[in-house]
C-alpha positions as CSV (number, residue, x, y, z in Angstrom):
1,M,37.1,27.8,77.5
2,I,39.5,29.3,74.9
3,T,41.2,31.4,77.5
4,V,41.7,28.3,79.7
5,I,43.2,26.3,76.8
6,Q,45.5,29.2,75.9
7,W,46.8,29.4,79.5
8,A,47.2,25.7,79.6
9,L,49.3,25.7,76.4
10,L,51.4,28.6,77.6
11,V,52.2,26.6,80.8
12,L,53.0,23.5,78.8
13,S,55.2,25.4,76.4
14,L,57.3,27.0,79.2
15,P,59.9,24.2,79.4
16,A,60.6,24.5,75.7
17,V,60.7,28.3,75.9
18,L,63.3,28.2,78.6
19,A,65.3,25.5,76.9
20,C,65.4,27.4,73.6
21,A,66.1,30.7,75.3
22,Y,69.1,29.1,77.0
23,L,70.4,27.6,73.7
24,L,69.9,30.9,71.9
25,C,72.1,32.7,74.5
26,L,74.8,30.1,74.1
27,T,74.6,30.2,70.3
28,L,74.9,34.0,70.2
29,L,78.0,33.9,72.5
30,S,79.7,31.0,70.7
31,G,82.5,33.1,69.1
32,R,86.0,31.9,69.8
33,A,87.6,33.4,73.0
34,V,91.1,34.8,72.9
35,P,93.5,32.0,74.2
36,P,96.0,32.9,77.0
37,P,99.6,33.6,76.1
38,C,102.0,30.7,75.4
39,P,103.2,28.9,78.5
40,S,106.8,28.6,79.8
41,R,106.9,24.9,78.8
42,R,108.1,23.8,82.2
43,L,105.1,21.8,83.5
44,R,105.3,18.0,83.7
45,F,102.3,15.9,82.6
46,D,101.2,12.3,83.0
47,V,99.1,11.6,79.9
48,L,96.7,8.9,81.1
49,V,95.0,6.5,78.7
50,P,92.3,4.3,80.3
51,A,91.9,1.2,78.1
52,H,89.6,-1.9,78.2
53,N,90.3,-4.4,75.4
54,E,91.6,-1.7,73.0
55,S,94.2,-3.7,71.1
56,A,92.8,-2.5,67.8
57,V,93.5,1.1,68.4
58,I,95.9,1.6,71.3
59,E,99.0,1.8,69.1
60,N,97.4,4.5,66.9
61,C,96.5,6.5,70.0
62,L,100.0,6.3,71.5
63,A,101.5,7.2,68.1
64,S,99.4,10.3,68.1
65,L,100.4,11.2,71.7
66,R,104.1,10.8,70.8
67,K,103.7,13.6,68.3
68,I,102.6,16.1,71.0
69,D,104.6,19.3,70.7
70,W,106.0,19.4,74.3
71,P,109.5,18.6,75.6
72,A,109.8,14.8,75.7
73,P,111.3,14.7,79.2
74,L,108.3,16.6,80.5
75,F,105.5,14.1,79.7
76,R,104.9,10.4,80.3
77,L,102.4,8.1,78.7
78,L,100.5,5.9,81.2
79,V,98.1,3.2,80.0
80,V,95.7,1.6,82.5
81,A,94.9,-1.8,81.0
82,D,91.7,-2.3,82.9
83,N,90.3,-5.9,83.1
84,C,91.7,-6.7,79.6
85,D,91.7,-10.1,78.1
86,D,93.4,-9.1,74.8
87,A,96.8,-7.8,73.9
88,T,96.2,-4.1,75.0
89,A,98.9,-4.2,77.7
90,V,101.5,-5.9,75.5
91,L,101.0,-3.5,72.6
92,A,101.1,-0.5,74.9
93,A,104.3,-1.6,76.5
94,D,105.9,-2.3,73.1
95,A,104.9,1.3,72.1
96,G,106.8,2.7,75.0
97,A,104.1,3.5,77.5
98,L,104.2,2.7,81.2
99,V,101.4,0.1,81.6
100,L,99.4,-0.2,84.8
101,V,97.5,-3.5,84.7
102,R,94.3,-3.4,86.8
103,T,92.3,-6.6,87.4
104,D,89.1,-6.2,89.5
105,P,86.0,-7.9,88.1
106,T,83.8,-6.5,90.9
107,R,84.7,-2.8,90.3
108,K,84.3,-2.4,86.6
109,G,84.1,0.8,84.6
110,K,86.1,3.7,83.3
111,G,85.8,5.6,86.6
112,F,87.7,2.9,88.5
113,A,90.4,2.8,85.8
114,L,90.8,6.6,86.0
115,Q,91.0,6.5,89.8
116,Y,93.7,3.8,89.6
117,G,95.7,5.9,87.2
118,F,95.3,9.1,89.2
119,E,96.4,7.4,92.4
120,H,99.5,6.0,90.7
121,S,100.4,9.5,89.3
122,R,99.9,11.1,92.7
123,A,102.0,8.5,94.4
124,A,104.9,8.9,92.0
125,G,104.9,12.6,92.7
126,W,106.5,13.5,89.4
127,A,103.9,15.3,87.4
128,D,102.3,18.7,87.9
129,A,99.0,17.6,86.2
130,V,97.3,14.6,84.5
131,A,95.8,14.7,81.0
132,I,93.2,12.1,80.0
133,V,92.9,10.8,76.5
134,D,90.7,7.9,75.4
135,A,92.3,4.9,73.7
136,D,90.3,5.4,70.5
137,S,91.5,9.0,70.0
138,E,94.0,11.2,68.3
139,V,95.0,14.6,69.7
140,S,96.2,17.8,68.3
141,A,100.0,18.5,68.7
142,N,99.3,21.6,70.8
143,I,97.1,19.9,73.5
144,L,99.6,20.0,76.3
145,E,100.6,23.6,75.4
146,A,96.9,24.6,75.6
147,F,96.5,22.9,79.0
148,A,99.7,24.4,80.3
149,A,98.8,28.0,79.2
150,R,95.6,27.8,81.3
151,L,97.2,26.0,84.3
152,E,99.9,28.7,84.5
153,N,97.1,31.3,84.3
154,G,95.4,29.9,87.4
155,A,93.1,27.2,86.0
156,G,92.7,23.9,88.0
157,A,91.1,21.9,85.2
158,V,90.9,22.3,81.4
159,Q,88.9,20.6,78.7
160,A,90.0,20.6,75.1
161,H,87.5,20.3,72.2
162,Y,86.1,16.8,72.0
163,G,85.4,15.9,68.4
164,V,84.8,13.0,66.1
165,L,87.7,11.1,64.5
166,N,85.6,9.3,61.8
167,P,82.9,11.7,60.8
168,L,82.6,10.6,57.2
169,Q,82.1,6.9,58.0
170,S,78.3,7.0,58.0
171,W,75.4,9.3,58.4
172,R,75.3,8.5,62.1
173,T,78.9,9.6,62.6
174,R,78.2,12.8,60.6
175,L,75.3,13.6,62.9
176,M,77.5,12.9,65.9
177,A,80.0,15.3,64.6
178,I,77.3,18.0,64.3
179,A,76.1,17.1,67.8
180,H,79.6,17.5,69.1
181,G,80.0,20.8,67.4
182,A,76.8,22.0,69.1
183,F,77.2,20.3,72.6
184,H,80.9,20.6,73.0
185,G,81.7,23.6,70.7
186,V,78.8,26.0,70.9
187,R,78.1,25.5,74.6
188,S,81.7,25.3,75.8
189,R,82.7,28.4,73.8
190,A,79.9,30.4,75.3
191,R,80.6,29.2,78.8
192,E,84.3,30.1,78.5
193,R,83.4,33.7,77.4
194,L,81.0,33.9,80.4
195,E,83.7,32.4,82.7
196,L,81.5,29.4,83.6
197,S,82.6,25.8,83.6
198,S,82.7,23.9,80.3
199,G,82.4,20.7,82.3
200,I,84.4,17.6,81.7
201,R,83.5,15.7,78.6
202,G,85.4,12.4,79.2
203,N,88.1,12.8,76.7
204,G,90.9,15.4,76.2
205,W,90.8,17.0,79.6
206,C,93.4,17.8,82.3
207,V,93.5,18.4,86.0
208,A,96.2,19.8,88.2
209,H,97.6,17.6,90.9
210,A,96.9,20.3,93.4
211,V,93.2,20.1,92.6
212,L,93.3,16.3,92.7
213,E,94.8,16.5,96.2
214,E,91.8,18.6,97.3
215,N,89.3,16.7,95.2
216,P,90.3,13.1,94.8
217,F,88.6,11.4,91.9
218,Q,85.6,9.5,93.3
219,A,83.3,9.4,90.2
220,F,82.0,6.0,89.3
221,S,78.6,6.7,87.7
222,L,77.7,5.9,84.1
223,T,78.9,9.5,83.3
224,E,81.9,9.7,85.5
225,D,83.2,12.7,83.5
226,I,80.2,14.9,84.1
227,E,80.1,13.8,87.7
228,Y,83.7,14.8,88.4
229,G,83.1,18.2,86.6
230,I,80.2,18.8,89.0
231,D,82.4,17.8,92.0
232,L,84.9,20.4,90.9
233,G,82.2,23.0,90.5
234,L,80.9,22.3,94.0
235,S,84.4,22.8,95.3
236,G,84.7,26.2,93.6
237,Y,86.6,25.2,90.5
238,R,85.5,25.9,86.9
239,V,86.7,23.8,84.0
240,H,88.3,26.0,81.5
241,Y,87.8,25.4,77.7
242,A,90.8,25.1,75.3
243,D,89.1,25.6,71.9
244,E,92.4,25.7,70.0
245,A,93.3,22.1,71.0
246,W,91.3,18.9,70.3
247,A,91.0,15.2,71.1
248,N,89.0,13.4,68.5
249,A,87.6,9.9,69.2
250,E,86.2,7.2,67.0
251,M,82.4,7.0,67.1
252,A,80.3,3.9,66.6
253,A,78.9,3.7,63.1
254,G,76.7,0.6,63.8
255,E,73.3,0.9,65.4
256,Q,73.9,-1.7,68.1
257,V,76.9,-0.3,69.8
258,A,75.8,3.3,69.3
259,S,72.5,2.4,71.0
260,R,74.2,1.0,74.0
261,Q,76.6,4.0,74.3
262,R,73.7,6.6,73.9
263,Q,71.5,4.7,76.4
264,R,74.2,4.6,79.1
265,W,75.0,8.3,78.5
266,E,71.4,9.5,78.9
267,D,70.7,7.2,81.9
268,G,73.9,8.5,83.5
269,R,72.8,12.1,83.1
270,M,69.4,11.2,84.5
271,D,71.1,9.6,87.6
272,L,73.1,12.8,88.1
273,F,70.0,15.0,87.6
274,R,68.4,13.2,90.5
275,S,71.4,13.2,92.8
276,R,73.2,16.5,92.0
277,T,70.7,19.1,90.9
278,V,69.6,20.0,94.5
279,P,73.2,20.2,95.9
280,L,74.2,22.4,93.0
281,L,71.3,24.8,93.5
282,Q,72.0,24.9,97.3
283,C,75.7,25.7,96.6
284,A,74.7,28.3,94.1
285,W,72.5,30.0,96.7
286,R,75.0,29.8,99.6
287,Q,78.1,30.9,97.6
288,R,76.3,33.0,94.9
289,S,78.0,30.8,92.4
290,L,77.1,31.3,88.7
291,V,79.2,28.2,87.9
292,C,76.9,26.0,90.0
293,I,73.8,27.6,88.6
294,D,74.9,26.8,85.1
295,L,75.9,23.3,86.0
296,A,72.5,22.8,87.5
297,I,70.8,24.2,84.4
298,D,72.9,21.9,82.2
299,L,71.6,18.9,84.2
300,M,68.0,20.1,83.9
301,M,68.2,20.7,80.2
302,M,66.4,18.0,78.2
303,P,68.4,16.3,75.5
304,L,68.2,18.2,72.2
305,S,66.2,15.5,70.5
306,Y,63.5,15.7,73.2
307,V,63.4,19.5,72.9
308,V,62.9,19.1,69.1
309,L,60.1,16.6,69.7
310,Y,58.5,18.9,72.3
311,V,58.6,21.9,69.9
312,T,57.2,19.8,67.0
313,A,54.3,18.7,69.2
314,L,53.6,22.4,70.1
315,I,53.6,23.3,66.4
316,A,51.2,20.5,65.6
317,I,48.8,21.3,68.5
318,S,48.8,25.1,68.0
319,A,48.3,24.7,64.2
320,A,45.3,22.5,64.7
321,L,43.8,24.9,67.3
322,S,44.5,27.9,65.0
323,V,42.4,26.2,62.3
324,W,39.6,25.9,64.9
325,N,40.0,29.5,66.3
326,A,42.3,32.3,65.1
327,A,42.9,33.2,68.8
328,F,45.6,30.5,68.9
329,L,47.7,31.9,66.1
330,Y,50.1,33.7,68.4
331,L,50.9,30.3,70.0
332,L,51.7,28.9,66.6
333,W,54.0,31.7,65.9
334,L,55.7,31.2,69.3
335,A,56.2,27.5,68.4
336,V,57.6,28.4,65.0
337,L,60.0,30.9,66.7
338,L,61.3,28.1,69.0
339,A,61.8,25.9,66.0
340,A,63.9,28.7,64.4
341,V,66.0,28.9,67.5
342,L,66.7,25.2,67.4
343,T,67.6,25.4,63.7
344,L,70.0,28.2,64.4
345,Y,71.7,26.2,67.2
346,V,72.0,23.0,65.1
347,F,73.4,24.9,62.1
348,R,75.9,26.6,64.4
349,G,77.0,23.2,65.5
350,W,77.2,22.1,61.8
351,Q,79.4,25.1,61.1
352,L,81.8,24.3,64.0
353,S,81.9,20.7,63.0
354,G,83.8,21.7,59.8
355,L,82.0,19.0,57.7
356,G,80.7,21.4,55.1
357,A,77.9,20.7,52.6
358,V,78.4,16.9,52.8
359,A,76.6,16.8,56.1
360,L,73.7,19.1,55.4
361,L,71.5,16.4,53.9
362,D,72.2,14.3,57.0
363,V,70.3,16.8,59.1
364,L,67.2,15.6,57.3
365,R,67.7,12.3,59.1
366,A,67.3,13.9,62.5
367,P,63.7,12.8,62.8
368,F,64.8,9.2,62.5
369,F,67.5,9.9,65.1
370,V,64.8,11.2,67.5
371,V,62.6,8.1,67.1
372,W,65.7,5.9,67.5
373,K,66.5,7.6,70.9
374,L,62.9,7.2,72.1
375,L,63.0,3.4,71.3
376,L,66.2,3.1,73.4
377,K,64.2,3.8,76.5
378,L,62.5,0.4,76.0
379,R,65.7,-1.6,75.9
380,R,67.6,-3.1,78.8
381,Y,71.4,-3.4,79.1
382,D,74.1,-4.1,81.6
383,R,74.8,-0.8,83.5
384,T,78.1,-2.2,84.9
385,E,79.6,-3.1,81.6
386,W,82.4,-1.0,80.1
387,A,82.0,-1.8,76.4
388,P,84.3,0.0,74.0
389,T,83.4,0.9,70.5
390,R,83.9,-1.9,67.9
391,R,87.0,-0.6,66.3
392,R,88.0,-0.4,62.7
393,G,91.7,-0.2,63.7
394,P,94.2,2.4,62.4
C-alpha cells in the first residue's frame, strides 16, 4: 500500500515538477541580453493609444509620448477614442494627437479599438510600423529607438518591458510590480536569449506594417494581446524583447477593479488554452518550431499562485505521511525543493522590479493574494465590458 501511495503522489506532483523546472530554467537564463546596435533613425512610426473614457490620464500619457527621443517628423500620435462618453477625444485633440472617434456599442473591447487604429494606419500608408501604448501609461524616451533597432535587424514585432507606474501606492501594486518583474522581466529576458517569442503583453509593443499586411489584427478575446502574439507565432514570427525600454502603466490599487481585471485576464488565458494549445502543438510538430512549443507551454502553465498552492499542498501531504512512515521523506524533500525554486523565481522578479527592501514584507501577503484569486472564480462579471482602471490622474 505504501508503494501505491508513493507512486500516486509522484504522479500528482508531476505538474508542479514540470512547472517549477520550466520556471527554474527561465530564472537561470534571465540575464540581460546585449541589445542590437543603434538604428539609423529613419523609420516612421504611428504611436497608437487605444482609449475608453480615459480623460483623467490621456493628457499625461500624450505628454510622456511627446518626450520620446525620436525625430519629431517621423512619428505621429494617434488616439482611438473608443465608445467614449467623457472628454477623452477633446483632451487628446487639444494635446496635439490625431483622434479617431469610434462608436460601435455592439463591438466593444480593446481588440476592436486596436483593429480600427491599425486599419487607419495601413490606409494612410505613411508609417513603417505601429507602436501600441495604453492610455494610462508613461514610456521611456528610448522606446522607439529600441523598436527601430530590432526592426532594422529583421524583427517583425517587438515588446518593450511592461512595468508598473504606481508601485508604491499600495501593497497590491507592489505585489503587481514584483509579478511584472517575474512574468514580463524574467520570462521575457530568458526567451530573448533563447530566441523564442516574448509574446505580446498588451502595452508597449510594436509591429511592422509588413507583418500587419500578412497578419491583419483579428484578436478580439479577453486577452487580445496574447492572442495576437500567438497568431504571429503560428505565422512564423517571434516577438523580440526590448529590455532597455519600458512602458509603465497604472495598476488598480482597489480590490474591486483589480478583481475584475484579474478575472478577465485569467478567463482570457483559459479561453486561449482551450482554442490555441492544439494548433500551436500541431504547428510545432509540422514546422519543428521551438517558438510554437514555448507558446504552447506558456498557455499550459498554471498561474503562479496556483503553482504555489499546489506545492504547499504537496508539502502538507508529504509531511503528514512522513510522520506516519519515513518512506515518504523523499517526497517531502522534493516538495521543499519545488518551494525553493518558486522562491528563487519570485525573488528574481523582486530584484528586477527595482523596488528594494520596501517590497520584501509585501511578499508575506502572497498567501492572501492566492486566496483572493481563488475567490474570484466564484464571481460573475460582464465579459464584453472594457473597463479602465479607476484613475488617480497625473
